[in-house]
N, C-alpha and C positions, 0 to 999 in steps of 0.2 A: 534270376528270380524276379518276378514282377512285384511292384510295390504299390500299395494303395494307402492313403492317409487314414489314420485311426480317428474315427469320429469323436471319440471321448477325449483324446488328446487335443483335437481341434477345438472342442468346446472348452476344455479346461484352460487352454492358453489364453482365452479371452477374459478369464477371471483376473489374470495377472496384468494383461495389457491388451486391450482391444485396439485394433482388430488383428492381432498377431495370429489368431487361429485361422483366419481367412487366408493368410499367406501360406500357412502350413497346409491348408486344404487345397492349395493350388489356384487361389484367386487373388493374386497380389494387386491387380488393377482395381477390383471391387474393394479391397481393403483400403487402398489409397483414396478411392472416391468417397467411401463412407467416412474415413478419418477426416478428409478435407471438409466435407459437408458439416460434420459435427463441430469442427474447429470454427468454421464461419458462423454457425448458429450460436456457439458459445460466446463468441466475440460480440454478436448482435445482442444477446441477452445481457452481457456485462455492460455494454455501452448504452442500451436503450431502456432497460428496466431499472426502477429505483432499487437502491441497495437492499432495502428490507424485503423486496420481492424476488430479486435476482438469485439470492442464495438457495432457497428451496427449489426454484425452477432449474438452477444449474445442477443440483443434486439429482433431480428427476431426469434431466437430460443424460447425465452420466449413467444412471441405472438403465434407462431406455436404450442407450447406445450399446451397453454391454450385453443386454438381452438380445437385441437385434443381431449383434455380431455372433453371439453364441448359437442362436438359432440357425443363422445362415451358414456358419462353419460346420455345424452338425449335419445340416442337409447336404451341403456340397461334399463333405468328406464321405458321407454315406452313398452318394451317387457317383463319386469319382471313378473313372475307369482305371484298371490296372495299367501301370507303366513299366516298360522294360528298363527305362533309365529314370532314376529319381531326380527331379529338378533340384538344382543347388539351393534355390530359395526355400525349400522345404526342410533342409537339413538343420540340425540343432545349432551349428555354428553360425549359419546365416540368420536364424531367428534371434539368436543371442546378440548378434551384431546389430540387427535392426532395433532391438529393445535398448541396447546400450546407446546407440546413436540418438534415439528419442530422448533418453534420460539426459545425455550431454547437451542436447539442443535446449531442452526445457530448463535445466538447471543453469546453463550458460546464459540464456535469455533473462531469467529472473535474477541471476546474480550480478550481471554486468550491465544490462541495458534498461529494461522496464519491468516493473513488478506491480501487481494490483494489491491495494490495501483497502481496508474498510475502517472508516472512522469509528473509534470505540465510544465516543461520547459527544455531547453537544457543546464542548468547550470552544469549538470554532464556528458556532452559529453566529450570524445567520447564513454565511456563505456555505458552510458544510454542516449538514444535519447528522445526527447520530445514525450510524449504519450506512452512510453514503459510500459508494464505491469510488475509489481514487486510483488514478494511474500515476505512478511515480517514476520519474527519470532517474536512473542510478548511474548512467554513464557520466564520468567526469567527477564523481563525488568520492571515489576511492573506497567505497564500502562494498566489497565483493562478498555477498552473502545471499543465502536462499534457504527456505524451509527451516529457519531458526539456526542455521549454521553459518559461521563467518569463515570464509576461505582465505581472505587476504585483506590488507588495509593499505591504501596508497594515499599520498597527498591529494587534496582537492585541486582539480584543474579547471572545473567549471566556475563561472563567475557566481559569487554569493552576493545577492542584492537585497537591500532592506525592502521589506514587503513581501518577499518570497514566502510561499508555504512550503515548509520542509518537514520531512519525516526523519526521526533520529532515535537512537537507542536511549531510553530513559536513563540518565546518569545514575540514579539510585537503584535501578533494576534493569540491566541491559537486556533481559529477556522480554521486556515490554518495549514497544515502539510508540512514540507519541507524534502527534501532528500539531504544529504550532506555526505562528508567523514569525519570521526573522525580523527583529526590530533593531538589533544592535550588532555591529561588526567590531572586530578587534580595534581597540582604541576609542570607540565611541563612549560618550557619557549618556547613560540612559536614566531618565528620572520619571517616576510615576507619582504625581502629586495631585491631591484633591480629585482623584479619579480621571486624571488627564495624563497622557504620555508626552514626554519631551525627549527629543534626541538631539544631543549636542546644543542644547538650549532652545531649539525650535519646537514649537507645539505642532503636533501631528493632526489635531482636530481641525476639520474644515467647517462643518456646520452640523446642526441637529436635523434629523429627518423625522418622518412620521414614526409613531410608535410601532413596535414590532410585537406581534402576538405569537407567543410560543405555541406551535400547533399541537403539542402533546399536553403540556401543563395548563394551557389556556391562561397564561400569565403575560401581562403587558410589560415590555422592556423599553427603555429609552434607546433609540437607535441613532448612532452618530456616523457621519462620513469622515474618514481620516485619510491622510496621504503620507506615504514614505517614498521619497524620490518621485518616480513616475507611476507608482502603484497606488491606486485608490481602492479603498475597501470600507466595509461597514463594521462597526463594533456595537456591542450591546452593553447596557448598564441597567441594573435593577432600578426601578422607579422608586421615588421617595428618598428618604434620608440614606446616606451611605452607611452600609453595615461596617461594623468594626473589622479592621483588616486582620487577617490571619497572621500570626507570628511566623517569621521566616524560620526555616530549618537551619541546622548547621550544615555548611557545605564547604567544599574546597574553594579557596580564594575568597572567602567571605570578607576578608579585610579590604577587598576592592569596593565594598558596598557600605552605605550608611543608611540605617533605618530609623525612623521615628514614628510617632503616632499618626502623622498625616502624609508622610512621604517616604520614598526610598530612592536612592540614587546609587548607580553602579558605574564604574569604569570597566569596560569589557577588556579582559586581559588578552595578550597575544594568543592566537591559536584557539580562541573560544568565541562563542556567540551567545547573544541574549535573545530569548524567544518569549512570546506571549500569546495567549489565546484571545480571539476576537470577542468571545463572550466573557468580558473582563471580570465579572463577579462570580463566574462559574468556571474558572480555569486554574489549574494547579500548574504553575509555569516558573520561569526563571525568577520571578519575584520572591518565590518561596524556597526553591531548591538549587538556585544558582545557574551556572553557565553550562552550555553544551560544548564539549570539546570537538575539534574539527574531525577527529577520527570516529566520532559518534554519529555524524551526519550520514544518513542512508541515501537521501536523494531529495529531489524537488517535485512537488505535485504539479503535474502539467495538465491534468484533466479531472474534472469533478463530475460524477454521475450520481445525482441524488437518489 
């Protein structure tokens, strides 16, 4: 009995996973070509467009890709000649294997190697603006997770360096992930006094730079250059008199910290880290909610696309 692909099945398969319908319609090479082209284009959009613009463009690309695959699969299936022997790639088990392989590769990549994040706020300004796209290295940080699911947790094997930008599960709500700068390693003494950061007694401030104008609020901030180890970065402070500091929350190992009206000092306990936002007066960080456990560290920011 001769076999021909059903054009409606070919079309419907692309709703679940484009371009699986093209494989079913007997055009696996075209499916691979379209998929590879869409992947390259998606990477270009992610790396080249600002975060605020890349999200809607990425959604439009996904919709366009699905529509093109559906139309092509419908047309190819409708014109496909009858075959005496059905090719193995068109059978249900082959299609299922392709879809599962794709899921494994995507989930494995995001869970173990690199994952894209978006900055949720301006707490890391000026280097990271709200909505910026970030590429985060996860390999070596032991946090095997993707799509909100944690699959495993292993000890950190990658070096943790003062000044790194890290992503971590927010200790008060692990469903949220924060981006902050690592300023204190286990055993460090971290002090924030008179709006200046000191680590193990050494001031991190290098010099004052030109004022920074917030592009959205049109408010001027003091901009400072600071250094932790070999990492130089910029921080922001509200101009004028310092505003009254927010009272710290209750948190685990709070006995390692001393707070008063003008300063706070903490000794970072073993297996924990102290993090702060670069936008010092607009950051909810370790000064208020405590330490980040090692098993809460997701990874290190390796690329910033504003």
